C-alpha positions in Angstrom: -24.8 9.2 23.4 -23.7 12.8 21.8 -26.4 13.4 19.1 -23.1 13.7 16.5 -22.0 10.3 17.7 -25.5 9.1 16.5 -25.7 11.5 13.4 -24.1 8.8 11.0 -26.2 6.0 12.0 -29.3 8.4 12.2 -28.3 9.4 8.3 -28.2 5.7 7.4 -31.6 5.1 9.1 -32.8 8.1 7.1 -31.9 6.5 4.2 -33.8 3.4 4.7 -36.8 5.3 6.4 -37.0 8.5 4.4 -40.0 9.6 5.5 -39.6 8.8 8.9 -36.5 10.3 9.9 -34.9 13.8 9.6 -31.8 13.9 11.7 -31.2 17.7 10.8 -34.3 18.7 12.7 -34.4 16.3 15.7 -33.1 16.7 19.0 -30.8 14.2 20.7 -33.6 12.7 22.5 -36.0 12.3 19.5 -33.2 10.9 17.3 -32.5 8.5 20.3 -36.1 7.5 20.2 -36.9 7.1 16.9 -33.6 4.8 16.3 -34.8 2.8 19.1 -38.3 2.5 17.7 -36.9 1.3 14.5 -34.6 -1.2 15.7 -37.6 -2.7 17.4 -39.6 -2.7 14.5 -37.0 -4.2 12.3 -34.1 -5.6 14.0 -32.3 -6.3 10.8 -31.8 -2.6 10.2 -28.8 -2.7 12.5 -26.7 -4.6 9.8 -28.0 -2.8 7.0 -27.1 0.7 8.7 -23.6 -1.0 9.3 -23.6 -1.8 5.7 -24.4 1.8 4.5 -21.6 3.0 6.8 -19.0 0.8 5.3 -20.1 1.9 1.8 -19.7 5.3 2.6 -16.4 5.1 4.4 -15.3 3.0 1.4 -16.7 5.8 -1.3 -14.8 8.4 0.8 -11.7 6.3 0.9 -11.7 5.6 -2.8 -12.1 9.4 -3.6 -9.5 10.2 -1.4 -7.0 7.4 -3.0 -7.9 8.9 -6.1 -6.9 12.6 -5.5 -3.7 11.2 -4.1 -3.0 9.4 -7.1 -3.8 12.4 -9.2 -1.3 14.7 -7.7 1.4 12.0 -6.7 1.4 10.0 -9.6 4.7 11.7 -10.7 6.6 10.5 -7.2 5.3 7.0 -7.6 5.8 6.2 -11.1 8.9 8.7 -12.0 10.9 9.4 -8.7 14.5 9.4 -10.1 15.5 8.3 -6.8 13.6 4.9 -6.7 14.4 1.7 -8.1 13.2 0.7 -11.8 13.1 -2.9 -13.2 11.7 -5.0 -15.7 11.1 -2.7 -19.0 12.0 1.0 -18.0 10.2 1.9 -20.9 7.1 -0.2 -20.3 3.7 1.3 -20.8 2.2 0.4 -17.3 3.8 0.9 -14.2 3.7 -1.5 -11.1 5.0 0.2 -7.9 5.5 -2.3 -5.0 6.1 -1.1 -1.3 7.7 -3.8 0.6 9.9 -5.1 3.6 12.4 -7.3 3.8 10.9 -9.0 7.1 7.7 -9.4 5.4 6.9 -12.8 5.0 4.1 -12.1 2.4 6.6 -9.8 0.5 8.7 -12.8 0.1 6.1 -15.0 -0.8 5.0 -12.4 -3.7 8.1 -12.0 -5.1 7.6 -15.0 -7.2 4.1 -13.8 -8.5 6.0 -10.6 -9.4 8.5 -12.3 -11.5 6.0 -14.0 -13.0 4.2 -10.8 -14.4 7.4 -9.3 -15.7 8.4 -12.7 -17.4 4.9 -12.7 -19.1 4.5 -9.0 -19.9 7.8 -7.4 -21.4 6.0 -4.0 -21.1 5.7 -3.9 -17.2 8.2 -1.3 -15.5 8.7 -2.4 -12.1 9.2 0.3 -9.7 10.2 -0.7 -6.0 10.0 1.1 -2.8 11.7 0.1 0.3 9.2 0.6 3.0 10.9 -0.8 6.2 8.0 -0.6 9.0 8.8 -3.8 10.8 11.8 -2.9 13.0 15.3 -2.0 12.9 16.6 -4.8 11.3 14.1 -3.6 8.5 15.5 0.0 8.5 19.3 -1.6 8.3 18.3 -4.2 5.3 16.4 -1.2 3.2 19.3 0.9 3.7 21.8 -1.4 2.7 19.8 -2.5 -0.2 19.5 1.2 -1.1 23.4 1.6 -0.5 23.9 -1.5 -3.0 23.0 0.7 -5.8 26.3 2.4 -5.5 28.0 -0.8 -6.5 25.7 -1.8 -8.9 24.1 -4.7 -7.0 20.7 -3.8 -5.9 18.9 -6.7 -7.9 21.1 -9.4 -7.0 21.1 -8.3 -3.5 17.6 -7.9 -3.3 16.8 -11.4 -4.7 19.2 -12.7 -2.1 17.5 -10.7 0.6 14.2 -12.2 -0.4 15.3 -15.8 -0.4 16.9 -15.7 2.8 15.5 -17.5 5.8 15.2 -16.0 9.0 14.7 -12.2 10.0 16.9 -9.4 8.1 19.0 -8.2 11.0 22.4 -6.4 10.6 24.4 -9.7 11.0 22.2 -11.4 8.5 22.4 -8.4 6.0 26.0 -8.0 6.1 26.5 -11.8 5.4 24.3 -11.6 2.4 26.1 -8.3 1.4 29.5 -10.5 1.2 28.0 -13.3 -0.5 26.8 -11.1 -3.3 30.3 -9.4 -3.4 29.6 -6.0 -2.0 32.2 -4.0 -0.3 31.0 -3.7 3.3 33.1 -0.6 4.0 31.5 1.2 1.1 28.4 -0.1 1.5 28.2 1.3 5.3 29.2 4.6 4.0 26.7 4.6 1.3 23.7 3.6 3.8 23.8 7.2 5.3 23.8 9.2 2.0 21.1 11.5 1.8 19.4 9.7 -1.0 18.8 6.8 1.0 16.9 8.8 3.9 15.3 10.7 1.1 13.8 7.5 -0.4 12.9 6.0 2.7 10.9 9.2 3.9 9.0 9.4 0.3 8.0 5.9 1.0 6.4 6.9 4.2 4.9 9.8 2.7 3.1 8.0 0.0 2.0 5.0 1.7 0.4 7.4 4.5 -1.3 9.6 1.8 -2.4 6.3 0.0 -3.8 4.8 3.2 -1.6 1.6 3.3 -1.2 0.0 6.3 1.2 -3.1 5.6 3.4 -4.8 3.2 3.3 -5.8 0.3 1.4 -2.9 -1.1 0.8 -2.3 -4.7 -0.1 0.7 -6.8 -1.2 -0.4 -10.7 -2.8 2.4 -12.8 -5.7 3.5 -10.4 -5.8 0.3 -8.6 -4.6 0.0 -5.0 -3.8 -3.6 -4.2 -2.9 -4.2 -0.2 -1.4 -7.5 0.8 -0.4 -10.8 -1.0 -1.7 -11.2 -4.6 -1.7 -14.1 -7.2 0.0 -13.1 -10.6 -3.2 -13.7 -12.4 -4.8 -10.9 -10.3 -1.4 -8.6 -11.2 -1.9 -9.5 -14.5 -5.7 -8.7 -15.0 -4.6 -5.2 -12.9 -2.0 -4.7 -15.5 -4.2 -5.1 -18.6 -6.8 -2.9 -17.0 -4.7 -0.1 -16.6 -3.1 -0.5 -20.0 -6.8 -0.3 -21.6 -7.6 2.6 -19.6 -4.4 4.5 -20.7 -2.6 4.5 -17.4 
């Protein structure tokens, strides 16, 4: 194993045995010998070393996310090309990234509704993040285009309540059911602001380290995955107390 690959483990072992290891001054063979000797002496050290590595990685991720939140706060919360529901003048912003083909996004919608119903000062920002195939992309474009006809929220609710996958035929069926003009919808789906919204969602989620939907940003908290209403409420209160 190359010395660089051993370095993280050696550093963790140094933390556990500070008087025994000094990775910076050892050769590769010496590091291997000391690691092997330490493992023989204390087999549980492997689990402890892994724990230390995970803690360091988590700290690094948190630091990186904090830096992104500081530099990207305006794009996250104040992008004029995003959808704002709830109370547009609310004192706490909840940002949700979602995909219409994500079952957990459909399940979390009632939880978000409960939050908004119980807290009239929540400002809800929706970000379309279509990552589950071509049907998801078509659905996101249709939803964003529905803004031109003043029917985004109605279309969004209907899409989240549908059964089966969101694909072009099912998306257009929902669009007709909510009264959208299909010809205009198709034209508006190719508008530059639609491309820009989706591209911005991709950039923000990549920077924040999100890997799936739904994902939330509330103040300084990053919340990936399904979450219950009481947790959302708790995070909103924490953000409010922190002045976010």
